[in-house]
C-alpha positions as CSV (number, residue, x, y, z in Angstrom):
1,X,-30.5,11.4,-137.5
2,X,-28.2,13.6,-135.3
3,X,-26.0,12.8,-132.3
4,X,-24.3,14.7,-129.7
5,X,-21.1,12.8,-129.2
6,X,-20.7,13.4,-125.7
7,X,-23.7,10.7,-125.0
8,X,-20.6,8.5,-125.6
9,X,-20.0,6.6,-122.5
10,X,-17.3,3.9,-121.7
11,X,-18.5,0.5,-120.2
12,X,-16.0,-2.1,-118.6
13,X,-16.2,-5.5,-120.0
14,X,-17.4,-7.2,-116.4
15,X,-20.5,-5.0,-116.3
16,X,-21.8,-6.6,-119.8
17,X,-25.5,-8.2,-119.6
18,X,-26.8,-10.4,-121.5
19,X,-29.1,-8.0,-123.1
20,X,-25.7,-5.6,-123.7
21,X,-24.5,-8.5,-125.8
22,X,-27.1,-8.8,-127.9
23,X,-27.6,-5.0,-128.5
24,X,-23.3,-5.8,-129.5
25,X,-24.7,-8.1,-132.0
26,X,-27.1,-6.2,-133.4
27,X,-24.6,-3.4,-133.9
28,X,-22.4,-5.4,-135.8
29,X,-25.0,-7.1,-138.2
30,X,-27.2,-4.2,-139.0
31,X,-24.1,-3.4,-141.4
32,X,-25.3,-6.6,-143.0
33,X,-27.7,-6.3,-145.9
34,X,-31.6,-7.7,-145.1
35,X,-31.0,-10.9,-146.1
36,X,-27.8,-11.6,-144.1
37,X,-28.8,-10.0,-140.5
38,X,-30.1,-12.9,-138.6
39,X,-27.2,-15.6,-139.7
40,X,-25.1,-13.0,-139.0
41,X,-26.4,-11.4,-135.5
42,X,-26.1,-15.1,-134.6
43,X,-22.9,-15.7,-135.4
44,X,-21.9,-12.4,-133.7
45,X,-23.8,-12.8,-131.0
46,X,-21.7,-16.4,-130.2
47,X,-18.9,-14.9,-130.7
48,X,-19.4,-12.1,-128.4
49,X,-20.6,-14.3,-126.0
50,X,-17.6,-16.5,-125.7
51,X,-15.5,-13.0,-125.9
52,X,-16.7,-11.9,-122.6
53,X,-15.8,-15.7,-121.0
54,X,-12.3,-15.2,-122.2
55,X,-11.3,-11.9,-122.3
56,X,-8.2,-10.3,-120.2
57,X,-9.3,-6.8,-118.8
58,X,-5.5,-5.7,-118.6
59,X,-5.4,-6.6,-122.4
60,X,-8.4,-5.8,-124.0
61,X,-10.3,-2.6,-123.4
62,X,-14.2,-1.9,-125.7
63,X,-16.0,1.5,-125.9
64,X,-19.2,1.8,-126.0
65,X,-21.2,4.7,-127.4
66,X,-24.7,4.6,-125.9
67,X,-27.6,6.5,-127.2
68,X,-31.1,6.5,-125.5
69,X,-29.9,3.8,-123.1
70,X,-29.0,1.4,-125.7
71,X,-25.4,0.1,-127.3
72,X,-25.3,2.2,-130.9
73,X,-21.5,1.6,-131.5
74,X,-18.3,0.3,-130.2
75,X,-14.4,-0.1,-130.4
76,X,-12.2,-3.1,-129.6
77,X,-8.9,-2.3,-128.3
78,X,-6.4,-5.4,-127.7
79,X,-2.8,-5.1,-126.7
80,X,-2.2,-8.8,-128.2
81,X,-0.2,-11.1,-126.2
82,X,0.5,-13.4,-129.2
83,X,2.8,-10.2,-131.4
84,X,3.4,-7.9,-128.4
85,X,1.3,-5.4,-130.7
86,X,-1.9,-3.3,-129.5
87,X,-4.7,-3.3,-132.3
88,X,-7.9,-1.8,-132.7
89,X,-9.7,-4.6,-133.3
90,X,-12.9,-3.4,-135.0
91,X,-15.0,-0.5,-135.0
92,X,-19.0,-0.8,-135.4
93,X,-21.9,1.8,-135.3
94,X,-25.4,0.7,-136.0
95,X,-25.7,2.0,-139.8
96,X,-28.5,4.4,-139.2
97,X,-26.4,6.1,-136.9
98,X,-23.5,6.1,-139.7
99,X,-22.0,10.1,-140.4
100,X,-22.7,11.2,-137.1
101,X,-19.6,11.3,-135.8
102,X,-19.7,8.4,-133.7
103,X,-17.0,6.4,-135.6
104,X,-14.7,9.2,-135.0
105,X,-15.2,9.5,-131.1
106,X,-15.3,6.1,-131.0
107,X,-11.6,5.9,-132.5
108,X,-10.7,8.7,-129.8
109,X,-11.8,6.8,-126.7
110,X,-10.1,4.3,-127.6
111,X,-6.7,5.4,-127.8
112,X,-7.0,7.5,-124.8
113,X,-8.0,3.9,-123.2
114,X,-4.9,2.1,-125.5
115,X,-3.1,4.6,-123.1
116,X,-4.5,3.7,-119.9
117,X,-2.6,0.2,-120.5
118,X,0.4,1.9,-121.3
119,X,0.2,1.1,-125.2
120,X,3.1,3.4,-127.5
121,X,1.6,2.5,-130.8
122,X,-1.7,1.3,-132.4
123,X,-1.8,-1.2,-135.3
124,X,-5.1,-1.1,-137.3
125,X,-5.5,-3.2,-140.4
126,X,-8.2,-1.5,-142.7
127,X,-9.9,-2.9,-145.9
128,X,-9.3,-1.1,-148.8
129,X,-13.2,-0.7,-149.3
130,X,-13.9,0.8,-145.8
131,X,-13.3,4.3,-147.0
132,X,-15.1,5.5,-143.9
133,X,-12.9,4.1,-141.3
134,X,-9.6,4.8,-143.7
135,X,-10.7,8.4,-143.6
136,X,-11.3,8.9,-139.9
137,X,-8.0,7.0,-138.9
138,X,-6.5,9.4,-141.3
139,X,-8.1,12.3,-139.9
140,X,-6.9,11.3,-136.4
141,X,-3.2,10.8,-137.8
142,X,-2.9,7.4,-138.1
143,X,-0.5,6.2,-141.1
144,X,-0.5,4.1,-144.1
145,X,2.4,1.8,-143.6
146,X,1.1,-0.5,-146.6
147,X,-0.1,-4.1,-147.1
148,X,-1.0,-5.8,-143.4
149,X,2.2,-8.3,-142.8
150,X,0.7,-9.6,-139.4
151,X,-2.6,-10.1,-137.2
152,X,-3.4,-9.3,-134.0
153,X,-2.8,-13.5,-133.3
154,X,0.7,-12.9,-134.6
155,X,0.0,-15.3,-137.5
156,X,2.0,-13.3,-141.1
157,X,-0.3,-12.6,-144.0
158,X,0.0,-10.7,-146.7
159,X,-3.9,-9.6,-147.7
160,X,-3.9,-7.4,-150.7
161,X,-7.2,-5.8,-149.3
162,X,-6.3,-5.2,-145.8
163,X,-3.6,-2.1,-145.4
164,X,-1.9,-1.4,-142.3
165,X,-2.2,1.6,-140.1
166,X,0.2,3.0,-137.3
167,X,-0.6,5.5,-134.6
168,X,2.0,6.6,-132.2
169,X,0.8,7.5,-129.0
170,X,2.3,10.9,-127.3
């Protein structure tokens, strides 16, 4: 399915309805296998409902890809108060919309949102098996640093499956 990238729209957190929360859960769960979909949908929905209750708009931004009045993808940018670093806290695109440039466009828009909160550098911790995400980040200019040493909560880690990438905002 081909989608024009200009159909992306930025929606701010205070405008997120229960319907939109369910759409976000559907986007995240759509990348799981069919047997796991319902389980993951419920877990994601619980997380998203709570996420929007406690979120600090000055530190966390969401950019949503909207198509046909439905959320089909989103990116989370978090300027973590736990470690004074800004993270790409996730990019999700509904499975049937993969390979349309939506992840790339979301990442570019996410960087623009980070600029608005005066971020100078963004970190992305990417699973080594997520080749599409690695390619998108590298295409935009993220530089591979090595094995992830710290997560968005400031907790030290040494996860061989996560690679840290950095992007300097100019």
